[in-house]
C-alpha positions in Angstrom: -49.6 19.8 -0.8 -46.5 21.8 -0.3 -46.0 18.7 2.6 -46.8 15.9 0.1 -44.3 16.9 -3.0 -41.7 17.2 -0.4 -42.9 13.3 0.3 -42.7 12.6 -2.9 -39.2 14.1 -3.5 -38.0 12.6 0.0 -39.8 8.8 -1.3 -37.7 10.0 -4.9 -34.8 10.4 -4.1 -35.4 6.6 -1.4 -35.8 5.1 -4.6 -32.5 6.7 -6.2 -30.8 5.6 -3.8 -32.0 1.6 -3.3 -32.4 1.3 -7.2 -28.1 2.9 -7.1 -27.4 -0.1 -4.3 -28.9 -2.0 -6.5 -26.6 -1.6 -8.7 -23.3 -2.3 -6.9 -24.5 -5.1 -5.0 -21.7 -4.9 -2.9 -18.8 -2.9 -1.1 -16.2 -1.2 -2.1 -13.8 -1.2 0.3 -10.2 0.6 -0.1 -7.0 -0.7 2.3 -3.7 -1.1 2.4 -1.2 0.4 4.8 -1.0 3.6 6.3 0.1 6.7 3.2 -0.1 3.8 0.0 -2.9 6.1 -0.9 -5.6 4.2 -0.4 -6.3 8.7 0.4 -6.5 8.8 -3.2 -8.2 5.7 -4.3 -10.1 6.8 -2.5 -10.7 10.3 -4.5 -10.7 8.9 -7.9 -13.6 6.5 -6.9 -15.3 9.3 -5.7 -14.8 11.4 -8.4 -15.5 8.5 -11.0 -19.2 8.7 -9.1 -19.2 6.0 -6.2 -20.8 8.0 -3.3 -18.2 7.2 -0.2 -19.3 6.5 3.7 -17.4 9.1 4.7 -17.7 11.6 7.9 -15.4 15.4 8.3 -13.9 13.9 11.6 -10.6 14.0 10.6 -10.1 17.4 8.3 -7.5 18.3 5.6 -4.0 18.8 5.6 -0.6 19.1 4.8 0.3 15.7 4.4 -3.9 15.1 2.9 -4.9 18.0 1.1 -7.3 16.9 -0.2 -9.2 15.7 3.1 -8.6 11.3 4.0 -12.5 10.3 2.6 -11.6 8.6 6.3 -15.1 7.1 8.5 -14.6 7.7 12.4 -16.8 4.3 13.0 -14.2 2.1 10.6 -11.7 2.2 13.9 -14.0 0.8 15.8 -15.4 -2.7 13.5 -14.1 -5.2 16.3 -17.6 -4.0 18.3 -19.3 -1.8 16.5 -20.5 -3.9 12.6 -23.8 -1.6 13.4 -22.4 0.5 10.5 -21.0 -1.8 7.5 -25.6 -2.7 5.9 -25.5 1.8 4.9 -21.8 0.9 3.2 -23.6 -0.5 0.2 -23.4 0.2 -3.2 -21.0 3.2 -1.2 -17.5 2.5 -1.2 -15.4 2.9 2.3 -11.9 3.1 2.8 -10.9 0.5 6.0 -6.8 -0.2 7.3 -5.7 -3.7 5.8 -5.9 -4.9 9.8 -9.8 -4.6 10.3 -10.4 -6.3 7.0 -11.1 -9.7 8.6 -13.8 -8.0 10.8 -15.4 -7.5 7.6 -19.3 -9.0 8.6 -20.4 -12.2 6.4 -23.0 -12.0 4.8 -22.1 -8.6 2.4 -20.0 -8.9 -0.8 -16.9 -7.1 -1.1 -14.6 -5.5 -3.7 -11.4 -4.2 -2.0 -8.9 -2.2 -4.0 -6.3 -2.4 -2.1 -3.0 -0.3 -2.4 0.6 -1.1 -2.4 3.2 0.9 -2.1 6.9 0.4 -1.8 7.7 -0.2 2.2 10.6 2.3 2.3 7.9 5.0 0.5 5.6 4.0 3.6 7.5 4.4 5.8 9.4 7.9 5.1 6.2 9.0 4.5 4.7 8.2 7.7 7.9 9.8 9.7 7.6 12.7 7.5 3.9 13.1 8.3 4.5 12.6 12.2 7.6 15.3 12.0 5.0 17.6 11.1 2.5 16.8 13.6 4.3 16.3 16.2 4.3 13.4 17.3 6.7 10.5 17.4 6.0 6.6 16.5 5.7 4.2 17.4 10.0 4.2 18.3 10.0 1.2 16.1 12.9 1.5 13.7 12.5 2.0 9.7 14.3 -1.8 9.2 11.7 -2.6 11.8 9.2 -1.6 10.6 9.2 -2.8 7.5 9.4 -6.1 8.7 6.2 -5.9 10.7 4.8 -4.6 7.8 5.6 -7.6 5.2 3.9 -9.8 8.2 1.2 -8.3 8.2 0.5 -8.0 4.2 1.1 -11.4 4.1 -1.1 -11.9 6.3 -3.4 -10.3 5.0 -3.1 -11.6 1.3 -3.3 -15.4 3.2 -6.7 -14.8 4.8 -8.0 -12.2 1.4 -7.1 -15.1 -1.2 -9.1 -17.6 1.3 -12.6 -15.1 1.4 -15.6 -16.5 -1.0 -17.4 -13.0 -0.6 -14.2 -10.8 -1.3 -13.0 -10.0 -4.3 -9.4 -8.1 -4.2 -7.5 -5.5 -7.0 -3.9 -5.0 -5.5 -3.1 -2.0 -7.5 0.6 0.0 -7.2 0.2 3.3 -6.4 3.4 3.6 -8.3 1.0 2.8 -11.6 -1.9 5.5 -9.7 0.8 8.1 -10.5 1.6 7.4 -13.5 -0.8 6.3 -16.0 -4.4 7.4 -13.8 -5.9 6.3 -17.2 -4.7 3.0 -16.9 -5.2 2.4 -13.1 -9.2 3.8 -13.6 -10.1 2.2 -16.0 -8.6 -1.7 -14.3 -11.1 0.8 -11.1 -13.9 1.2 -13.7 -14.0 -2.3 -14.4 -13.8 -4.5 -10.8 -16.5 -2.6 -9.2 -18.8 -2.7 -12.1 -18.1 -0.4 -14.4 -20.6 2.6 -15.7 -18.3 5.4 -13.3 -17.0 8.0 -15.1 -13.1 7.4 -16.0 -11.7 10.8 -18.2 -12.4 12.2 -14.4 -11.2 9.8 -11.6 -8.4 10.0 -13.9 -7.5 13.8 -13.1 -9.1 13.0 -10.0 -5.1 11.8 -9.6 -2.8 15.0 -8.6 1.3 13.6 -9.1 2.3 16.6 -7.1 1.2 14.4 -4.1 3.6 11.6 -5.0 6.5 13.0 -2.7 8.6 10.9 -0.4 9.9 9.1 -3.2 12.2 5.8 -2.7 15.5 6.6 -3.0 15.0 10.5 -3.4 
């Protein structure tokens, strides 16, 4: 009888998971440049009630004390797409350059974080400095030019995809008006999230390396 109850509970759990996936029959992707606020967007989605596809490989640190919410297999997306099916109905972080590797026939809703390139480059430099690592040897100006070209290319690609919807969100808007940003994200992914909890997940004190600061 006990075993039967356990199987019944597992069956209910699977049915609930299937129901949630049917409610959001797409994959919510958080993307953007490094240090653009993608972790903050993931934290907001999780606070609102969206399950994240993540693992514990990259732990929280001084640069991101609330955690990165990353999934290690994303890095090998060019060669390993088998995990994508498991992201249906969930949110997952995908770096901007790997967006074209996301396979059909799935539908994707991409929350693309934008941040001033001066802040992005400064934040990256600080992160590398704290970790004792060095970058690729590019000057700040060359790095910004490279990022500008990458963003232009990715934006053009996204515009041409019929199975991708995109919400571009400015990092500063998240910080200045978290409730409005949360409401926009909630509407984009179909509604029904806890907008107040999403807004509360944004910590303005973590907005460091401001342009001109």
